[in-house]
C-alpha angles and dihedrals in degrees: 000000000000090000092049093050091050091050092049090051094051090046090054091050091049091053090048091055093042092055090053091050090054094055102034132058112254091244089063097055096081120036134179116293112284129224103240112148113214125193141141129240090226141348112268113253113206109242128187120233128173092269099045135288129322134210111203126184144129126241113217115207120188124181112217092162124105089232125082110248131199123200109225108167138010120193122189122197137168125245089274094054096255110149111241101174147333137209125205140129115001094355090056092045094050094048102047144055134200124223138187124195090351096307127107116252119210107229135142095219132041093252112158128194118195110300094017122119141190139202122214117200108222121200119177123179120199122193116255096255097037119116108250117236121246095206135029117214117201130197110193113192112209130195117208114216119225111194094217102028109040122234134340125192120228135195112291117262113238122220126179123202125185119221112240118249089214118113127217119275112258116227141181117229117288096211139029128238141040138298101036114167119212095221115188091007120155113309135130089259100037114138091222089057090062099054102103105158129200106219122175094336097315134091123233137181106191092157096057092122100018124144131202106210114213125173118219138186123242090266091056098255116137093185132047116207125341106018091203089073112079090207090066093062114099093224097048118115095008113150113256114219136208108253094207141359109285152123124274104243102175137014130184122183140158103069113130125240120267122232112243134269092018129087118227111289095215124072112264124221119224091260091052097051094086091047113206106357149166126211115203118199111213132177125220127165089001092301131109122236131179125225116202121206106188140186095028125166117274112256093010099099109113100189136064134208111290096024117137111225135190126227109272094023115139110247100173146310132291112254148156110255135132120009093002136117099189138014114287142127115250109205129181140151122222142170100248140047097257131088094229109006092077143072122259119246124201118248135193134197120239093225134345137153115254116208098180136259130305133192125248108230097173113337094182088063095042097252122139132151118270119279115271116261094213119118119276120255132199112238121199126189094352128137116231117253126209115296096356113147122226139185109217090181130357095251108120121233105277096215096050123096108264 
């Protein structure tokens, strides 16, 4: 099957080039080298999920050429030439965005005038027993736009990206109890994955591997009764726990609770987006990492900047503050002491119980599909994936019908 897919892809590319040859003079097919700057926001760090290992990163393309350029194809191979993935057509469109002067530009194609840039979200899954690549080789096929003559294809631009030798951060569970949904967890379509932010002339993706933890009942409800009352949400007021020994590096408190299912009506500043939060600095493998706990209840935070905490220690209560429409705990790990001016790092749990995966019907209104009836499985050193359901401990959700 892998061989057939690869053959089909190369056949498609051949037809693509052949069509261009039929409509363009041969002298147009290859133009002078173009000035497209290619980089990556961060090196991909291999991370284990239940189905294998993932490589997650974002290609940054910036046109510094006087010509208008259109990205047509992106091929990704390992150091041995094995094709790992490709992006073109609808797949490329759905996994990219174009910007100009720091603002997103609505466009169907990645067509870049001088000074315009684009990000392409790359998601590569490798089977569990497959040998992970050390290097990713990219061929980025560019079409040069001639105002009076249409498009001409040029030689592909090559870009090489080394795989990081870093391993995911290992955490204990951040909450107690059963039936915790990993909403917005890593997935090709996760909303956290799409939150590249331009801040003071630089781009960041702190939420690359973020998770919104929401507790549900067996019937899939995450709220009982009037959803406009935070107290009726199953997650609300749960104790939030330190996931490792560490030092509290930042604390923000004093923002009021939101009223579900609405987002805040006033414009939030960057510092207000996480709501009330704690950042815990931890050290693993002689390197510092920063764990963000966001949207906590006002007045519930039990630690202050500089405090030393132990794994499992209560640091506050789960709430609904900042950029939040319903009670949940936003958790992510990054490389710097700032909620958003940092790069997201993958994390895994030492050991949790995986119940399966459920479907979000309307999370803002507390409606999910029923919990899976399949048998529970112990998961060790695995990163949560979107909408997977976990038991951190065996204690049932207190607000759910028993």
